[in-house]
C-alpha positions in Angstrom: 56.4 73.8 42.6 55.4 71.2 40.0 52.0 69.6 41.0 52.7 70.1 44.7 50.8 73.3 45.6 49.4 72.5 49.1 50.0 75.3 51.6 51.1 72.8 54.3 54.7 72.3 55.4 56.5 69.1 56.5 56.0 70.3 60.1 52.3 70.5 59.5 52.3 67.1 58.0 54.1 65.7 61.0 51.5 67.3 63.3 48.7 65.9 61.2 50.3 62.4 61.2 50.5 62.5 65.0 46.9 63.6 65.3 45.9 60.8 62.9 47.8 58.3 65.0 46.2 59.3 68.2 42.8 59.1 66.5 43.5 55.6 65.2 44.3 54.4 68.6 40.7 55.2 69.7 38.0 52.5 69.1 35.9 53.6 66.2 32.2 54.3 66.3 31.0 55.0 62.8 27.6 56.2 63.7 25.3 58.2 61.5 26.0 61.3 63.6 29.4 61.3 65.2 30.0 62.9 68.6 30.4 66.7 68.5 34.1 67.2 68.9 33.7 70.9 69.7 33.5 69.8 73.4 37.1 68.7 73.1 39.6 71.0 74.8 40.9 73.5 72.3 44.5 74.4 71.9 45.1 77.5 74.1 46.2 80.7 72.5 48.3 83.5 74.0 47.9 87.3 73.7 44.4 88.4 72.8 44.1 90.5 69.7 42.2 93.3 71.5 45.6 94.8 72.1 46.4 95.1 68.4 45.4 98.2 66.5 45.6 96.5 63.2 43.2 93.8 64.3 40.7 96.4 65.7 40.9 98.4 62.4 40.2 95.2 60.5 37.2 94.6 62.8 35.8 98.1 62.2 36.3 97.7 58.4 34.5 94.4 58.3 31.6 95.7 60.5 31.1 98.7 58.2 31.3 96.8 54.9 29.2 93.8 56.1 26.8 95.9 58.1 27.5 94.0 61.3 27.3 95.1 64.9 30.6 97.0 65.4 30.8 96.1 69.1 30.2 92.4 68.5 32.9 92.2 65.8 35.4 94.1 67.9 34.7 91.9 70.9 34.9 88.7 68.8 38.2 89.6 67.1 39.5 91.1 70.3 38.9 87.8 72.2 40.8 85.8 69.5 44.2 84.7 70.8 47.6 84.4 69.1 48.6 80.8 68.4 52.4 80.8 68.5 52.9 77.4 66.8 50.6 78.1 63.8 52.7 80.6 61.7 55.6 78.1 61.4 53.2 75.4 60.2 52.5 77.6 57.3 56.0 77.8 56.0 56.7 75.7 52.9 59.3 72.9 52.9 62.9 74.1 52.5 63.9 74.5 48.9 65.2 71.2 47.5 63.3 69.0 49.9 62.6 65.8 48.0 59.0 64.7 47.4 58.0 61.1 47.9 54.7 59.8 46.6 55.1 56.4 48.2 55.6 57.9 51.6 52.9 60.5 51.1 50.4 57.8 50.0 51.2 55.6 53.0 50.0 58.3 55.4 46.5 58.0 54.0 46.0 54.5 52.5 46.3 51.9 55.3 44.1 49.0 56.5 42.6 50.9 59.4 41.5 53.8 57.3 40.2 51.5 54.5 38.1 49.5 57.0 36.8 52.7 58.5 35.8 53.9 55.1 34.0 50.7 54.3 32.0 51.1 57.6 31.2 54.7 56.7 30.1 53.7 53.2 27.8 51.0 54.4 26.3 53.2 57.1 25.6 56.0 54.6 25.0 54.1 51.4 21.6 55.7 50.7 23.0 59.2 51.2 25.9 58.5 49.0 23.7 57.2 46.2 21.4 60.2 46.5 24.4 62.5 46.3 25.6 60.8 43.2 22.1 61.0 41.6 21.8 64.7 42.3 25.4 65.9 41.7 27.0 63.2 39.6 29.9 62.6 42.1 30.4 58.9 42.8 30.6 57.6 46.4 34.2 56.6 46.2 35.2 60.3 45.6 33.1 61.6 48.6 34.4 58.7 50.8 38.0 59.4 49.7 37.7 63.0 50.6 36.2 62.5 54.0 38.7 59.7 54.8 41.8 61.7 53.8 40.6 64.9 55.6 39.4 63.6 59.0 39.2 59.8 59.0 35.4 60.0 58.8 35.1 62.6 61.6 37.6 61.2 64.0 40.1 64.1 63.7 38.4 67.4 63.0 41.0 69.5 64.7 41.2 71.2 68.1 42.2 74.7 67.3 39.6 77.4 68.0 38.8 78.7 64.5 38.7 82.3 65.6 42.2 82.0 67.0 43.6 80.2 63.9 42.1 82.7 61.5 43.2 85.7 63.5 46.7 84.4 63.8 47.0 83.8 60.1 45.4 87.2 59.3 47.5 89.3 61.5 50.7 87.3 62.1 51.2 85.3 58.9 54.9 84.5 58.6 56.6 87.0 56.4 59.2 84.5 55.4 56.6 82.7 53.3 57.3 83.4 49.6 53.6 84.3 49.0 53.0 86.1 52.4 50.9 89.0 51.1 48.6 86.7 49.1 48.2 84.2 51.9 47.6 86.9 54.5 44.9 88.4 52.3 43.3 84.9 51.8 43.1 84.3 55.6 41.7 87.8 56.2 39.0 87.0 53.7 38.3 83.7 55.6 38.2 85.5 58.9 35.7 88.0 57.4 33.6 85.1 56.1 33.6 83.4 59.5 32.6 86.6 61.2 29.8 87.2 58.8 28.4 83.7 59.1 28.7 83.6 62.9 27.0 86.9 63.3 23.8 85.4 61.8 23.7 82.6 64.4 23.0 82.4 68.1 26.2 80.4 68.6 29.2 81.6 70.5 31.9 82.4 67.9 34.5 81.3 70.4 33.3 77.7 70.3 33.9 76.3 66.8 37.2 74.3 66.5 39.0 73.0 63.5 42.4 72.7 61.9 45.3 75.1 62.5 44.3 76.8 59.1 40.7 77.3 60.2 39.1 74.4 58.3 36.0 72.9 59.9 34.0 69.8 60.2 34.3 66.3 58.7 35.1 67.7 55.2 37.3 70.5 56.6 35.6 73.3 54.7 37.1 76.8 55.1 34.5 79.5 56.1 34.1 80.8 52.6 33.5 77.3 51.3 30.9 76.8 53.9 29.1 80.0 52.8 29.3 79.0 49.1 29.0 75.3 48.9 27.7 73.7 52.1 24.1 72.5 51.9 21.4 71.2 54.2 21.2 67.7 52.7 19.2 66.2 55.6 16.4 68.9 55.4 16.4 69.9 59.0 16.7 73.6 58.2 20.4 74.0 59.2 23.8 73.1 57.9 25.9 71.1 60.2 29.3 69.7 58.9 30.2 68.3 62.4 27.3 66.2 63.3 25.2 65.7 60.2 26.7 63.0 57.9 24.1 63.9 55.4 25.1 67.5 55.2 28.7 66.5 54.9 28.1 64.1 52.0 25.8 66.5 50.2 28.2 69.5 50.7 31.3 67.6 49.4 29.3 66.5 46.3 28.0 70.0 45.8 31.5 71.4 46.0 32.7 69.1 43.3 29.8 69.8 41.0 30.3 73.6 41.5 33.9 73.2 40.3 32.9 71.3 37.2 32.9 67.6 38.0 31.7 65.6 35.0 29.7 62.5 35.8 31.1 59.3 34.2 34.5 60.8 33.3 37.5 59.0 34.7 39.9 61.1 36.7 43.1 59.5 35.4 44.4 57.2 32.7 47.6 55.1 32.6 50.4 56.7 30.6 53.8 55.6 29.3 56.2 57.2 26.9 57.7 56.8 23.5 61.2 57.9 24.2 61.9 58.4 20.5 59.6 61.3 20.3 59.1 62.3 23.9 59.0 66.1 24.5 58.8 66.1 28.3 59.3 69.9 28.7 56.2 70.5 26.5 54.1 67.9 28.4 55.2 69.3 31.8 54.8 73.0 31.0 51.0 73.4 31.8 51.5 71.6 35.2 48.2 69.8 36.2 45.9 71.9 34.1 44.4 69.8 31.4 45.7 71.4 28.1 46.3 68.6 25.6 44.0 66.8 23.3 44.6 63.1 23.0 46.2 63.7 19.6 48.6 66.5 20.8 49.4 64.4 24.0 50.4 61.5 21.9 52.3 63.7 19.4 54.4 64.9 22.3 55.4 61.3 23.1 52.7 60.0 25.5 51.4 56.5 25.0 47.8 56.0 26.0 45.6 52.9 26.1 42.4 52.5 24.1 40.2 53.9 26.8 42.2 57.1 27.1 42.4 57.5 23.3 38.6 57.6 23.3 38.5 60.4 25.9 36.9 63.5 24.3 38.3 66.0 26.8 41.7 67.5 27.5 44.5 65.8 29.4 47.5 66.8 31.6 50.6 64.9 32.5 50.7 64.4 36.3 54.1 63.7 37.8 54.4 62.2 41.3 58.0 62.4 42.4 59.2 59.4 44.4 62.4 60.5 46.2 65.4 58.8 44.6 63.2 56.4 42.6 61.6 57.1 39.3 58.5 59.3 39.3 55.1 58.0 38.8 53.1 59.4 35.9 49.4 59.4 35.0 47.3 61.3 32.5 44.9 63.6 34.4 41.5 64.7 33.1 39.3 67.6 34.1 37.9 65.6 37.0 41.4 65.1 38.4 41.9 68.9 38.2 38.6 69.4 40.0 39.9 67.2 42.9 42.9 69.5 43.2 40.5 72.5 43.7 39.7 70.9 47.1 43.5 70.9 48.0 45.9 72.2 45.5 48.2 69.2 45.4 48.3 66.3 42.8 49.6 64.1 45.6 46.5 64.9 47.6 44.2 64.2 44.7 45.8 60.8 44.0 45.5 59.9 47.7 41.8 60.7 47.5 41.4 58.5 44.4 43.4 55.7 45.8 41.7 55.6 49.2 38.2 55.8 47.5 39.1 52.9 45.2 40.6 50.8 48.0 37.4 51.3 50.1 35.3 50.4 47.1 37.3 47.2 46.6 36.9 46.4 50.3 33.1 46.9 49.9 33.0 44.1 47.3 34.8 41.6 49.5 
């Protein structure tokens, strides 16, 4: 789908909205180290995977390739339980379902979340400044990500990660149009989780997160934790649940790893010269920056002076708005980098808008 590549369905969005609402009803405590939500009761799964031959074969294969203790891997995978509601949450929206940027944005940019973001920014200003100095990622981007993902740690999920990843590895819905690829992805995430947990003294049954297995304030998947999470507070461990410093440093490191360029705007305003507009050409590359400013303008885009001085490539970003006219912006490489966190231009614009709204609130 054009610029709407998130894996999550409307049912998942409804679940997330309900969870957000329940969190917003709770008085906030934007402390440096939020309470460890892993003590929260986890969603209960059903049948354990110890009864499944395919799950046990997977455990044996992972143990052999990763040189892990076979009995530990078999026991861990075997104790994972099937979550019956998770597969349906992975199904995409029915074909023809209209997208609505205004409604999508309203889920994430509201007075309560903006106020929470300002408190988070003030409490962690020194860490955000250090992250920008080291990685080139401005505070509003980091603040936007954490706010959209978990409302600054208030909603980190209550699904046991091992259950969520096992369910999506061995019972991914075959009705999904990309079922083989998604199943392979989640098996890779389960393998990464097992590999990481095997090197700790923690109980692998304890970590909780989203129904997709994402964890902590920034909702990193296990492979992202292994690749991009960092010990930013220098205490010798990485903690994306309780250490705000590690969260801020890890998000900034993630963006740098995907090519964030310091000082580059993420978007520019765009309008169109209808006399020479070639919309199919502009839309063809989707959100991948492909056009020089000259070729962008030649295809009918109209840019302001700031955009015309942009030395990099641009993409036309379309945000559909139900029955109303779509919203368009010109996206740079940095906009594309935000979509590497979640493959949706709607998500990326929400991150930008929330971060900018929080930044404006800080100035008041």
